[in-house]
N, C-alpha and C positions, 0 to 999 in steps of 0.2 A: 900304173891301172890302176883307173877308176872306176868305180861303181858305182848308179844312182837312176832313181828309177825314174826324177825328174828330168828331165833334158834341159833343161833352159839352165840349174845347177849344174849337172853336166857338163858341158858347155865351160858356164863361165868357170868350171875349172878349172877345165882341160885346157882355157884357155890364160889363166895365168902360172899358169907353170909350164906349158910353152915361151912362153917368153919368158922363166925362169931354166929356158934351156934344158928343159926335162923330155923326153920323149916318150909322147902320151896314148896308153893306149886305153876309152874308148866302151864301159858292158852299160848299157840301157836297162838290167834289168840284172836279178842273181841264177839263172838258171845255164844249167852248163860252163860254172865256173872254175868246177876244176881244171876241163880240159880248156878253157883258152888261161888262165895260167899254165897248163901243158908248153900248147900253143907259139902263146911270148913271150912265158919266163921273165916276167917281171922284177923288176929287182926291189916293188913292193908293192901294195894294194894298198887304196884308199878307199872306205866302201859306206857308206850310209848306210842307216840302223834297221830303221820301217826302208820296206820295202813288199814288195807283194808276196809272192813265191817262197822263198827263203831269203832271214832278213840276215841284217850285216853280222850279227853276234853267234847266225849258222854255220854262214860261208868262215868267219871266221876260224872259228872251233874245224871244219873243215879241214880245214887250210894245215890247223895247228895241226892237226891230228895224223896230214899224208907224210913219211916220214920223208918224203922226196924234198915239200912241200913249206917242212913245219919251221927254215929257218924265215921263212920271208915275213919282211918286220907286216903289220896290218891297224894303217891308222880306222879308228871307230869314227863314225860325226852321225851326229845326233844332233835335232831346234832342242828333244826334252831334253833339257839339262838335269836333272836327277836320273837319266838311264846309263850313268860312267857306274853307279855307283852297287846296284844291279847285273850288270851285262859282266863286271869282272870276270868271270871266269869260262867267259867265252876265251880269254888268252890274250885281248890285242896288245898293241905294242904302245898304243899310243893313243886318245882319246881331244877329238877335239870337238864343241858348241859349235853348233847353227845358230847363228849366220857371228862365222869365224873371221878372226881378222889374216887377211893374203901372205900379208909377213910375218905371222904368225905357222900358219899354213907351211909356206916352203922353210921356216926355221923348224918345223919337226920332221917336216924327210927328208932335210938335210944332216939334222941328227942321228935320227935311227938312219939314213945310209950309212953315214962318216964309222956308226956303232955295229952294223952287219960288215963290213971288208974285212 
């Protein structure tokens, strides 16, 4: 599952992941994320940090505090490079600074999926 309010970035990431044989669910906002996770049962969530309603850190915290989704790997991404230090308390599993290399994205996802099985 990829969450980003910038639809260009959302579609770009989705396209890259689809080319690497991932099945992608796109969400262009942060509303009803818990319901969407329960509906789609993703293996991993990749979320932008800066979004208008809930930020990616809050989404991560909601995922990690719910016993049904606590083990779901979450990758937090942001264009604000110093953000990783200030949001460590949200419990994300990996952090990517935008812009990121597509190979690095795929490697990070594969690493998290391999460790969660």
